[in-house]
Structures are given as C-alpha cells and as structure tokens.
PyMOL Python script that loads the backbone (N, CA, C, O; Angstrom):
from pymol import cmd

cmd.read_pdbstr("""\
ATOM      1  N   MET A   1      22.075  19.786 -30.160  1.00  0.00           N
ATOM      2  CA  MET A   1      21.338  20.922 -29.639  1.00  0.00           C
ATOM      3  C   MET A   1      21.079  21.914 -30.771  1.00  0.00           C
ATOM      4  O   MET A   1      21.953  22.154 -31.604  1.00  0.00           O
ATOM      5  N   GLN A   2      19.907  22.474 -30.797  1.00  0.00           N
ATOM      6  CA  GLN A   2      19.526  23.350 -31.903  1.00  0.00           C
ATOM      7  C   GLN A   2      20.049  24.771 -31.743  1.00  0.00           C
ATOM      8  O   GLN A   2      20.279  25.430 -32.757  1.00  0.00           O
ATOM      9  N   ASN A   3      20.249  25.277 -30.544  1.00  0.00           N
ATOM     10  CA  ASN A   3      20.635  26.668 -30.322  1.00  0.00           C
ATOM     11  C   ASN A   3      22.128  26.826 -30.075  1.00  0.00           C
ATOM     12  O   ASN A   3      22.529  27.567 -29.177  1.00  0.00           O
ATOM     13  N   MET A   4      22.952  26.146 -30.853  1.00  0.00           N
ATOM     14  CA  MET A   4      24.387  26.193 -30.632  1.00  0.00           C
ATOM     15  C   MET A   4      25.081  27.222 -31.525  1.00  0.00           C
ATOM     16  O   MET A   4      26.309  27.225 -31.607  1.00  0.00           O
ATOM     17  N   ILE A   5      24.325  28.094 -32.194  1.00  0.00           N
ATOM     18  CA  ILE A   5      24.909  29.129 -33.033  1.00  0.00           C
ATOM     19  C   ILE A   5      25.750  30.051 -32.145  1.00  0.00           C
ATOM     20  O   ILE A   5      25.291  30.494 -31.092  1.00  0.00           O
ATOM     21  N   ASN A   6      26.961  30.333 -32.568  1.00  0.00           N
ATOM     22  CA  ASN A   6      27.901  31.199 -31.859  1.00  0.00           C
ATOM     23  C   ASN A   6      28.427  30.599 -30.563  1.00  0.00           C
ATOM     24  O   ASN A   6      29.055  31.307 -29.775  1.00  0.00           O
ATOM     25  N   THR A   7      28.194  29.338 -30.324  1.00  0.00           N
ATOM     26  CA  THR A   7      28.716  28.692 -29.128  1.00  0.00           C
ATOM     27  C   THR A   7      30.209  28.475 -29.306  1.00  0.00           C
ATOM     28  O   THR A   7      30.648  27.930 -30.319  1.00  0.00           O
ATOM     29  N   VAL A   8      30.983  28.899 -28.328  1.00  0.00           N
ATOM     30  CA  VAL A   8      32.433  28.721 -28.412  1.00  0.00           C
ATOM     31  C   VAL A   8      32.923  27.620 -27.486  1.00  0.00           C
ATOM     32  O   VAL A   8      34.057  27.159 -27.612  1.00  0.00           O
ATOM     33  N   LEU A   9      32.077  27.195 -26.558  1.00  0.00           N
ATOM     34  CA  LEU A   9      32.466  26.154 -25.621  1.00  0.00           C
ATOM     35  C   LEU A   9      31.222  25.407 -25.171  1.00  0.00           C
ATOM     36  O   LEU A   9      30.220  26.015 -24.797  1.00  0.00           O
ATOM     37  N   TYR A  10      31.297  24.092 -25.212  1.00  0.00           N
ATOM     38  CA  TYR A  10      30.206  23.261 -24.717  1.00  0.00           C
ATOM     39  C   TYR A  10      30.824  22.306 -23.713  1.00  0.00           C
ATOM     40  O   TYR A  10      31.635  21.457 -24.082  1.00  0.00           O
ATOM     41  N   LEU A  11      30.454  22.434 -22.460  1.00  0.00           N
ATOM     42  CA  LEU A  11      31.035  21.607 -21.404  1.00  0.00           C
ATOM     43  C   LEU A  11      30.284  20.300 -21.268  1.00  0.00           C
ATOM     44  O   LEU A  11      29.054  20.266 -21.227  1.00  0.00           O
ATOM     45  N   ARG A  12      31.048  19.228 -21.199  1.00  0.00           N
ATOM     46  CA  ARG A  12      30.495  17.904 -20.940  1.00  0.00           C
ATOM     47  C   ARG A  12      31.371  17.241 -19.907  1.00  0.00           C
ATOM     48  O   ARG A  12      32.569  17.514 -19.830  1.00  0.00           O
ATOM     49  N   CYS A  13      30.787  16.381 -19.123  1.00  0.00           N
ATOM     50  CA  CYS A  13      31.564  15.566 -18.206  1.00  0.00           C
ATOM     51  C   CYS A  13      32.288  14.501 -19.033  1.00  0.00           C
ATOM     52  O   CYS A  13      31.661  13.758 -19.787  1.00  0.00           O
ATOM     53  N   LYS A  14      33.596  14.437 -18.888  1.00  0.00           N
ATOM     54  CA  LYS A  14      34.392  13.477 -19.648  1.00  0.00           C
ATOM     55  C   LYS A  14      33.965  12.040 -19.350  1.00  0.00           C
ATOM     56  O   LYS A  14      33.895  11.205 -20.252  1.00  0.00           O
ATOM     57  N   LYS A  15      33.680  11.759 -18.075  1.00  0.00           N
ATOM     58  CA  LYS A  15      33.271  10.402 -17.703  1.00  0.00           C
ATOM     59  C   LYS A  15      31.912  10.048 -18.296  1.00  0.00           C
ATOM     60  O   LYS A  15      31.711   8.921 -18.750  1.00  0.00           O
ATOM     61  N   CYS A  16      30.982  10.992 -18.299  1.00  0.00           N
ATOM     62  CA  CYS A  16      29.667  10.737 -18.909  1.00  0.00           C
ATOM     63  C   CYS A  16      29.830  10.421 -20.384  1.00  0.00           C
ATOM     64  O   CYS A  16      29.219   9.481 -20.894  1.00  0.00           O
ATOM     65  N   LYS A  17      30.649  11.199 -21.068  1.00  0.00           N
ATOM     66  CA  LYS A  17      30.843  10.979 -22.502  1.00  0.00           C
ATOM     67  C   LYS A  17      31.449   9.605 -22.769  1.00  0.00           C
ATOM     68  O   LYS A  17      31.061   8.925 -23.719  1.00  0.00           O
ATOM     69  N   GLU A  18      32.404   9.196 -21.928  1.00  0.00           N
ATOM     70  CA  GLU A  18      33.055   7.898 -22.105  1.00  0.00           C
ATOM     71  C   GLU A  18      32.130   6.729 -21.767  1.00  0.00           C
ATOM     72  O   GLU A  18      32.211   5.678 -22.403  1.00  0.00           O
ATOM     73  N   GLU A  19      31.252   6.897 -20.776  1.00  0.00           N
ATOM     74  CA  GLU A  19      30.435   5.792 -20.258  1.00  0.00           C
ATOM     75  C   GLU A  19      29.060   5.654 -20.904  1.00  0.00           C
ATOM     76  O   GLU A  19      28.428   4.604 -20.781  1.00  0.00           O
ATOM     77  N   LYS A  20      28.590   6.680 -21.582  1.00  0.00           N
ATOM     78  CA  LYS A  20      27.213   6.643 -22.081  1.00  0.00           C
ATOM     79  C   LYS A  20      27.017   5.526 -23.089  1.00  0.00           C
ATOM     80  O   LYS A  20      27.915   5.251 -23.885  1.00  0.00           O
ATOM     81  N   PRO A  21      25.863   4.877 -23.071  1.00  0.00           N
ATOM     82  CA  PRO A  21      25.551   3.851 -24.074  1.00  0.00           C
ATOM     83  C   PRO A  21      25.457   4.493 -25.462  1.00  0.00           C
ATOM     84  O   PRO A  21      25.032   5.643 -25.574  1.00  0.00           O
ATOM     85  N   PRO A  22      25.841   3.779 -26.510  1.00  0.00           N
ATOM     86  CA  PRO A  22      25.846   4.356 -27.856  1.00  0.00           C
ATOM     87  C   PRO A  22      24.469   4.807 -28.350  1.00  0.00           C
ATOM     88  O   PRO A  22      24.373   5.708 -29.183  1.00  0.00           O
ATOM     89  N   GLU A  23      23.427   4.196 -27.849  1.00  0.00           N
ATOM     90  CA  GLU A  23      22.078   4.553 -28.312  1.00  0.00           C
ATOM     91  C   GLU A  23      21.489   5.771 -27.601  1.00  0.00           C
ATOM     92  O   GLU A  23      20.379   6.200 -27.915  1.00  0.00           O
ATOM     93  N   VAL A  24      22.226   6.323 -26.650  1.00  0.00           N
ATOM     94  CA  VAL A  24      21.749   7.468 -25.869  1.00  0.00           C
ATOM     95  C   VAL A  24      22.613   8.686 -26.193  1.00  0.00           C
ATOM     96  O   VAL A  24      23.838   8.588 -26.249  1.00  0.00           O
ATOM     97  N   SER A  25      21.971   9.829 -26.405  1.00  0.00           N
ATOM     98  CA  SER A  25      22.732  11.055 -26.666  1.00  0.00           C
ATOM     99  C   SER A  25      23.375  11.548 -25.370  1.00  0.00           C
ATOM    100  O   SER A  25      22.898  11.251 -24.274  1.00  0.00           O
ATOM    101  N   ILE A  26      24.452  12.299 -25.510  1.00  0.00           N
ATOM    102  CA  ILE A  26      25.117  12.851 -24.318  1.00  0.00           C
ATOM    103  C   ILE A  26      24.183  13.816 -23.588  1.00  0.00           C
ATOM    104  O   ILE A  26      24.239  13.927 -22.363  1.00  0.00           O
ATOM    105  N   GLU A  27      23.327  14.512 -24.333  1.00  0.00           N
ATOM    106  CA  GLU A  27      22.383  15.439 -23.692  1.00  0.00           C
ATOM    107  C   GLU A  27      21.381  14.698 -22.810  1.00  0.00           C
ATOM    108  O   GLU A  27      20.972  15.214 -21.770  1.00  0.00           O
ATOM    109  N   ASP A  28      20.986  13.496 -23.213  1.00  0.00           N
ATOM    110  CA  ASP A  28      20.056  12.706 -22.407  1.00  0.00           C
ATOM    111  C   ASP A  28      20.752  11.986 -21.258  1.00  0.00           C
ATOM    112  O   ASP A  28      20.143  11.735 -20.218  1.00  0.00           O
ATOM    113  N   TYR A  29      22.015  11.658 -21.444  1.00  0.00           N
ATOM    114  CA  TYR A  29      22.741  10.882 -20.434  1.00  0.00           C
ATOM    115  C   TYR A  29      23.318  11.756 -19.316  1.00  0.00           C
ATOM    116  O   TYR A  29      23.280  11.380 -18.144  1.00  0.00           O
ATOM    117  N   ALA A  30      23.840  12.898 -19.680  1.00  0.00           N
ATOM    118  CA  ALA A  30      24.516  13.761 -18.703  1.00  0.00           C
ATOM    119  C   ALA A  30      23.531  14.280 -17.655  1.00  0.00           C
ATOM    120  O   ALA A  30      22.350  14.483 -17.938  1.00  0.00           O
ATOM    121  N   ARG A  31      24.032  14.487 -16.466  1.00  0.00           N
ATOM    122  CA  ARG A  31      23.241  15.035 -15.356  1.00  0.00           C
ATOM    123  C   ARG A  31      24.025  16.188 -14.744  1.00  0.00           C
ATOM    124  O   ARG A  31      24.745  16.010 -13.762  1.00  0.00           O
ATOM    125  N   LEU A  32      23.876  17.375 -15.335  1.00  0.00           N
ATOM    126  CA  LEU A  32      24.623  18.538 -14.873  1.00  0.00           C
ATOM    127  C   LEU A  32      23.705  19.490 -14.129  1.00  0.00           C
ATOM    128  O   LEU A  32      22.525  19.629 -14.451  1.00  0.00           O
ATOM    129  N   GLU A  33      24.278  20.142 -13.122  1.00  0.00           N
ATOM    130  CA  GLU A  33      23.595  21.230 -12.438  1.00  0.00           C
ATOM    131  C   GLU A  33      24.548  22.408 -12.373  1.00  0.00           C
ATOM    132  O   GLU A  33      25.767  22.248 -12.314  1.00  0.00           O
ATOM    133  N   ILE A  34      23.966  23.588 -12.386  1.00  0.00           N
ATOM    134  CA  ILE A  34      24.744  24.817 -12.281  1.00  0.00           C
ATOM    135  C   ILE A  34      24.367  25.495 -10.974  1.00  0.00           C
ATOM    136  O   ILE A  34      23.190  25.699 -10.675  1.00  0.00           O
ATOM    137  N   PHE A  35      25.384  25.836 -10.207  1.00  0.00           N
ATOM    138  CA  PHE A  35      25.194  26.521  -8.931  1.00  0.00           C
ATOM    139  C   PHE A  35      25.895  27.861  -9.012  1.00  0.00           C
ATOM    140  O   PHE A  35      27.007  27.947  -9.533  1.00  0.00           O
ATOM    141  N   PHE A  36      25.263  28.908  -8.504  1.00  0.00           N
ATOM    142  CA  PHE A  36      26.029  30.132  -8.379  1.00  0.00           C
ATOM    143  C   PHE A  36      25.616  30.920  -7.165  1.00  0.00           C
ATOM    144  O   PHE A  36      24.471  30.901  -6.715  1.00  0.00           O
ATOM    145  N   SER A  37      26.631  31.625  -6.653  1.00  0.00           N
ATOM    146  CA  SER A  37      26.462  32.498  -5.494  1.00  0.00           C
ATOM    147  C   SER A  37      26.952  33.879  -5.918  1.00  0.00           C
ATOM    148  O   SER A  37      27.214  34.117  -7.097  1.00  0.00           O
ATOM    149  N   GLN A  38      27.070  34.767  -4.970  1.00  0.00           N
ATOM    150  CA  GLN A  38      27.578  36.104  -5.284  1.00  0.00           C
ATOM    151  C   GLN A  38      29.039  36.069  -5.710  1.00  0.00           C
ATOM    152  O   GLN A  38      29.538  37.044  -6.273  1.00  0.00           O
ATOM    153  N   SER A  39      29.730  34.970  -5.452  1.00  0.00           N
ATOM    154  CA  SER A  39      31.160  34.946  -5.750  1.00  0.00           C
ATOM    155  C   SER A  39      31.601  33.856  -6.722  1.00  0.00           C
ATOM    156  O   SER A  39      32.694  33.950  -7.280  1.00  0.00           O
ATOM    157  N   GLN A  40      30.782  32.821  -6.942  1.00  0.00           N
ATOM    158  CA  GLN A  40      31.214  31.707  -7.780  1.00  0.00           C
ATOM    159  C   GLN A  40      30.091  31.142  -8.626  1.00  0.00           C
ATOM    160  O   GLN A  40      28.915  31.213  -8.269  1.00  0.00           O
ATOM    161  N   LEU A  41      30.488  30.579  -9.762  1.00  0.00           N
ATOM    162  CA  LEU A  41      29.606  29.764 -10.585  1.00  0.00           C
ATOM    163  C   LEU A  41      30.272  28.401 -10.700  1.00  0.00           C
ATOM    164  O   LEU A  41      31.456  28.311 -11.024  1.00  0.00           O
ATOM    165  N   LYS A  42      29.511  27.336 -10.434  1.00  0.00           N
ATOM    166  CA  LYS A  42      30.036  25.975 -10.549  1.00  0.00           C
ATOM    167  C   LYS A  42      29.137  25.166 -11.451  1.00  0.00           C
ATOM    168  O   LYS A  42      27.911  25.262 -11.378  1.00  0.00           O
ATOM    169  N   ILE A  43      29.756  24.362 -12.310  1.00  0.00           N
ATOM    170  CA  ILE A  43      29.028  23.380 -13.108  1.00  0.00           C
ATOM    171  C   ILE A  43      29.449  22.020 -12.576  1.00  0.00           C
ATOM    172  O   ILE A  43      30.633  21.684 -12.547  1.00  0.00           O
ATOM    173  N   HIS A  44      28.455  21.245 -12.154  1.00  0.00           N
ATOM    174  CA  HIS A  44      28.692  20.012 -11.403  1.00  0.00           C
ATOM    175  C   HIS A  44      27.998  18.838 -12.086  1.00  0.00           C
ATOM    176  O   HIS A  44      26.842  18.947 -12.497  1.00  0.00           O
ATOM    177  N   CYS A  45      28.707  17.712 -12.205  1.00  0.00           N
ATOM    178  CA  CYS A  45      28.113  16.486 -12.734  1.00  0.00           C
ATOM    179  C   CYS A  45      27.518  15.697 -11.567  1.00  0.00           C
ATOM    180  O   CYS A  45      28.240  15.257 -10.673  1.00  0.00           O
ATOM    181  N   LEU A  46      26.213  15.526 -11.585  1.00  0.00           N
ATOM    182  CA  LEU A  46      25.543  14.776 -10.520  1.00  0.00           C
ATOM    183  C   LEU A  46      25.814  13.281 -10.634  1.00  0.00           C
ATOM    184  O   LEU A  46      25.937  12.590  -9.622  1.00  0.00           O
ATOM    185  N   ARG A  47      25.906  12.785 -11.859  1.00  0.00           N
ATOM    186  CA  ARG A  47      26.131  11.355 -12.069  1.00  0.00           C
ATOM    187  C   ARG A  47      27.458  10.909 -11.448  1.00  0.00           C
ATOM    188  O   ARG A  47      27.543   9.823 -10.874  1.00  0.00           O
ATOM    189  N   HIS A  48      28.483  11.741 -11.563  1.00  0.00           N
ATOM    190  CA  HIS A  48      29.808  11.377 -11.067  1.00  0.00           C
ATOM    191  C   HIS A  48      30.236  12.187  -9.841  1.00  0.00           C
ATOM    192  O   HIS A  48      31.365  12.053  -9.369  1.00  0.00           O
ATOM    193  N   ASP A  49      29.345  13.015  -9.335  1.00  0.00           N
ATOM    194  CA  ASP A  49      29.600  13.835  -8.149  1.00  0.00           C
ATOM    195  C   ASP A  49      30.952  14.539  -8.236  1.00  0.00           C
ATOM    196  O   ASP A  49      31.805  14.411  -7.358  1.00  0.00           O
ATOM    197  N   THR A  50      31.114  15.285  -9.327  1.00  0.00           N
ATOM    198  CA  THR A  50      32.364  16.013  -9.527  1.00  0.00           C
ATOM    199  C   THR A  50      32.085  17.392 -10.119  1.00  0.00           C
ATOM    200  O   THR A  50      31.157  17.561 -10.910  1.00  0.00           O
ATOM    201  N   THR A  51      32.885  18.359  -9.733  1.00  0.00           N
ATOM    202  CA  THR A  51      32.771  19.708 -10.266  1.00  0.00           C
ATOM    203  C   THR A  51      33.571  19.795 -11.561  1.00  0.00           C
ATOM    204  O   THR A  51      34.757  19.467 -11.590  1.00  0.00           O
ATOM    205  N   LEU A  52      32.919  20.236 -12.624  1.00  0.00           N
ATOM    206  CA  LEU A  52      33.589  20.352 -13.921  1.00  0.00           C
ATOM    207  C   LEU A  52      34.344  21.660 -14.047  1.00  0.00           C
ATOM    208  O   LEU A  52      35.441  21.699 -14.604  1.00  0.00           O
ATOM    209  N   ILE A  53      33.756  22.736 -13.528  1.00  0.00           N
ATOM    210  CA  ILE A  53      34.407  24.038 -13.613  1.00  0.00           C
ATOM    211  C   ILE A  53      33.875  24.937 -12.505  1.00  0.00           C
ATOM    212  O   ILE A  53      32.704  24.862 -12.135  1.00  0.00           O
ATOM    213  N   THR A  54      34.746  25.780 -11.987  1.00  0.00           N
ATOM    214  CA  THR A  54      34.379  26.813 -11.026  1.00  0.00           C
ATOM    215  C   THR A  54      34.885  28.140 -11.570  1.00  0.00           C
ATOM    216  O   THR A  54      36.058  28.260 -11.921  1.00  0.00           O
ATOM    217  N   ILE A  55      34.016  29.129 -11.643  1.00  0.00           N
ATOM    218  CA  ILE A  55      34.374  30.450 -12.162  1.00  0.00           C
ATOM    219  C   ILE A  55      34.219  31.468 -11.045  1.00  0.00           C
ATOM    220  O   ILE A  55      33.180  31.521 -10.386  1.00  0.00           O
ATOM    221  N   ASP A  56      35.247  32.273 -10.831  1.00  0.00           N
ATOM    222  CA  ASP A  56      35.230  33.332  -9.825  1.00  0.00           C
ATOM    223  C   ASP A  56      34.478  34.530 -10.383  1.00  0.00           C
ATOM    224  O   ASP A  56      34.957  35.194 -11.302  1.00  0.00           O
ATOM    225  N   LEU A  57      33.310  34.805  -9.833  1.00  0.00           N
ATOM    226  CA  LEU A  57      32.484  35.906 -10.333  1.00  0.00           C
ATOM    227  C   LEU A  57      32.868  37.256  -9.744  1.00  0.00           C
ATOM    228  O   LEU A  57      32.496  38.297 -10.288  1.00  0.00           O
ATOM    229  N   LYS A  58      33.594  37.252  -8.658  1.00  0.00           N
ATOM    230  CA  LYS A  58      33.999  38.521  -8.054  1.00  0.00           C
ATOM    231  C   LYS A  58      34.916  39.303  -8.985  1.00  0.00           C
ATOM    232  O   LYS A  58      35.000  40.528  -8.894  1.00  0.00           O
ATOM    233  N   ALA A  59      35.603  38.598  -9.879  1.00  0.00           N
ATOM    234  CA  ALA A  59      36.541  39.249 -10.783  1.00  0.00           C
ATOM    235  C   ALA A  59      35.836  40.029 -11.888  1.00  0.00           C
ATOM    236  O   ALA A  59      36.442  40.923 -12.480  1.00  0.00           O
ATOM    237  N   ASP A  60      34.572  39.716 -12.184  1.00  0.00           N
ATOM    238  CA  ASP A  60      33.892  40.354 -13.308  1.00  0.00           C
ATOM    239  C   ASP A  60      32.412  40.542 -12.990  1.00  0.00           C
ATOM    240  O   ASP A  60      31.629  39.599 -13.110  1.00  0.00           O
ATOM    241  N   GLN A  61      32.025  41.736 -12.591  1.00  0.00           N
ATOM    242  CA  GLN A  61      30.637  42.039 -12.236  1.00  0.00           C
ATOM    243  C   GLN A  61      29.718  41.888 -13.437  1.00  0.00           C
ATOM    244  O   GLN A  61      28.549  41.541 -13.267  1.00  0.00           O
ATOM    245  N   ASP A  62      30.216  42.140 -14.661  1.00  0.00           N
ATOM    246  CA  ASP A  62      29.387  41.990 -15.861  1.00  0.00           C
ATOM    247  C   ASP A  62      28.898  40.558 -16.032  1.00  0.00           C
ATOM    248  O   ASP A  62      27.754  40.343 -16.432  1.00  0.00           O
ATOM    249  N   VAL A  63      29.742  39.579 -15.735  1.00  0.00           N
ATOM    250  CA  VAL A  63      29.351  38.175 -15.840  1.00  0.00           C
ATOM    251  C   VAL A  63      28.209  37.888 -14.873  1.00  0.00           C
ATOM    252  O   VAL A  63      27.225  37.248 -15.242  1.00  0.00           O
ATOM    253  N   LEU A  64      28.339  38.355 -13.653  1.00  0.00           N
ATOM    254  CA  LEU A  64      27.297  38.138 -12.652  1.00  0.00           C
ATOM    255  C   LEU A  64      25.988  38.796 -13.077  1.00  0.00           C
ATOM    256  O   LEU A  64      24.924  38.192 -12.936  1.00  0.00           O
ATOM    257  N   ASP A  65      26.046  40.005 -13.586  1.00  0.00           N
ATOM    258  CA  ASP A  65      24.841  40.695 -14.053  1.00  0.00           C
ATOM    259  C   ASP A  65      24.157  39.915 -15.181  1.00  0.00           C
ATOM    260  O   ASP A  65      22.930  39.815 -15.210  1.00  0.00           O
ATOM    261  N   LYS A  66      24.940  39.369 -16.099  1.00  0.00           N
ATOM    262  CA  LYS A  66      24.377  38.584 -17.198  1.00  0.00           C
ATOM    263  C   LYS A  66      23.710  37.318 -16.688  1.00  0.00           C
ATOM    264  O   LYS A  66      22.646  36.941 -17.181  1.00  0.00           O
ATOM    265  N   LEU A  67      24.311  36.659 -15.716  1.00  0.00           N
ATOM    266  CA  LEU A  67      23.723  35.441 -15.169  1.00  0.00           C
ATOM    267  C   LEU A  67      22.352  35.709 -14.562  1.00  0.00           C
ATOM    268  O   LEU A  67      21.426  34.919 -14.743  1.00  0.00           O
ATOM    269  N   PHE A  68      22.220  36.806 -13.851  1.00  0.00           N
ATOM    270  CA  PHE A  68      20.946  37.131 -13.227  1.00  0.00           C
ATOM    271  C   PHE A  68      19.902  37.600 -14.235  1.00  0.00           C
ATOM    272  O   PHE A  68      18.718  37.664 -13.905  1.00  0.00           O
ATOM    273  N   SER A  69      20.319  37.929 -15.459  1.00  0.00           N
ATOM    274  CA  SER A  69      19.370  38.420 -16.455  1.00  0.00           C
ATOM    275  C   SER A  69      18.816  37.319 -17.360  1.00  0.00           C
ATOM    276  O   SER A  69      17.892  37.579 -18.132  1.00  0.00           O
ATOM    277  N   PHE A  70      19.352  36.096 -17.289  1.00  0.00           N
ATOM    278  CA  PHE A  70      18.873  35.020 -18.154  1.00  0.00           C
ATOM    279  C   PHE A  70      17.413  34.718 -17.865  1.00  0.00           C
ATOM    280  O   PHE A  70      16.983  34.695 -16.712  1.00  0.00           O
ATOM    281  N   LYS A  71      16.660  34.485 -18.932  1.00  0.00           N
ATOM    282  CA  LYS A  71      15.215  34.269 -18.797  1.00  0.00           C
ATOM    283  C   LYS A  71      14.803  32.808 -18.958  1.00  0.00           C
ATOM    284  O   LYS A  71      13.731  32.429 -18.488  1.00  0.00           O
ATOM    285  N   ASN A  72      15.615  31.979 -19.605  1.00  0.00           N
ATOM    286  CA  ASN A  72      15.191  30.624 -19.960  1.00  0.00           C
ATOM    287  C   ASN A  72      15.718  29.555 -19.027  1.00  0.00           C
ATOM    288  O   ASN A  72      16.087  28.470 -19.475  1.00  0.00           O
ATOM    289  N   TRP A  73      15.758  29.837 -17.765  1.00  0.00           N
ATOM    290  CA  TRP A  73      16.143  28.814 -16.808  1.00  0.00           C
ATOM    291  C   TRP A  73      15.294  28.923 -15.569  1.00  0.00           C
ATOM    292  O   TRP A  73      14.658  29.947 -15.320  1.00  0.00           O
ATOM    293  N   GLN A  74      15.289  27.883 -14.812  1.00  0.00           N
ATOM    294  CA  GLN A  74      14.535  27.865 -13.560  1.00  0.00           C
ATOM    295  C   GLN A  74      15.544  27.898 -12.423  1.00  0.00           C
ATOM    296  O   GLN A  74      16.307  26.952 -12.227  1.00  0.00           O
ATOM    297  N   ALA A  75      15.540  28.967 -11.695  1.00  0.00           N
ATOM    298  CA  ALA A  75      16.439  29.114 -10.564  1.00  0.00           C
ATOM    299  C   ALA A  75      15.717  28.650  -9.304  1.00  0.00           C
ATOM    300  O   ALA A  75      14.558  28.998  -9.079  1.00  0.00           O
ATOM    301  N   GLU A  76      16.403  27.870  -8.495  1.00  0.00           N
ATOM    302  CA  GLU A  76      15.841  27.389  -7.240  1.00  0.00           C
ATOM    303  C   GLU A  76      16.863  27.570  -6.137  1.00  0.00           C
ATOM    304  O   GLU A  76      18.066  27.436  -6.366  1.00  0.00           O
ATOM    305  N   SER A  77      16.395  27.866  -4.966  1.00  0.00           N
ATOM    306  CA  SER A  77      17.285  27.900  -3.808  1.00  0.00           C
ATOM    307  C   SER A  77      17.633  26.469  -3.426  1.00  0.00           C
ATOM    308  O   SER A  77      16.795  25.575  -3.544  1.00  0.00           O
ATOM    309  N   PRO A  78      18.857  26.244  -2.972  1.00  0.00           N
ATOM    310  CA  PRO A  78      19.227  24.875  -2.573  1.00  0.00           C
ATOM    311  C   PRO A  78      18.413  24.402  -1.382  1.00  0.00           C
ATOM    312  O   PRO A  78      18.061  25.184  -0.498  1.00  0.00           O
ATOM    313  N   VAL A  79      18.124  23.127  -1.374  1.00  0.00           N
ATOM    314  CA  VAL A  79      17.427  22.515  -0.251  1.00  0.00           C
ATOM    315  C   VAL A  79      18.491  21.965   0.683  1.00  0.00           C
ATOM    316  O   VAL A  79      19.298  21.126   0.285  1.00  0.00           O
ATOM    317  N   LEU A  80      18.493  22.426   1.897  1.00  0.00           N
ATOM    318  CA  LEU A  80      19.487  21.985   2.866  1.00  0.00           C
ATOM    319  C   LEU A  80      18.935  20.825   3.670  1.00  0.00           C
ATOM    320  O   LEU A  80      17.826  20.895   4.198  1.00  0.00           O
ATOM    321  N   HIS A  81      19.709  19.761   3.760  1.00  0.00           N
ATOM    322  CA  HIS A  81      19.275  18.563   4.502  1.00  0.00           C
ATOM    323  C   HIS A  81      19.944  18.505   5.841  1.00  0.00           C
ATOM    324  O   HIS A  81      19.706  17.572   6.609  1.00  0.00           O
TER     325      HIS A  81
END
""", "prot")
cmd.dss("prot")
cmd.show_as("cartoon", "prot")
cmd.util.cbc("prot")
cmd.orient("prot")
C-alpha cells in the first residue's frame, strides 16, 4: 500500500494471510468490511465470516467524530434481508 506513512497498525485476517495463493497480494485476496454504529466499530472478514476487532466508541467521542469526518470512503446503510 502506498499511503502507509505513519501507520502503526495494519489489520489483516490471519486465515486470509495463511490461505492466500503466493501469486496474489493480501490486499487483493482479503475481503474486509468495516461496520460502525453510534457505539461500536467492527472490522469483519467476509471470506471467513469472522470479526477481527470490535472497538467500543462510547468510551471516546473523539474517535467517533474522526470516523464521521473521513472523506475517502463510501459509507452505505446496511441492506436488511
């Protein structure tokens, strides 16, 4: 990834990293989604249907404010089936 300057943590699904074919980058192989509500942020691996991390946002309003200020992502409401 080109914009990793000052990055202190890069989350990857352990299973994706172990299972990916050698000719494919982890960025191309991984299938992550980020979900957040007023109280939580979750990073979820779609390929393995597992939650990698859950962060309690109620503990820090500054974190929540920063999440809502990001400009380079596409936020979508969940589709309920």
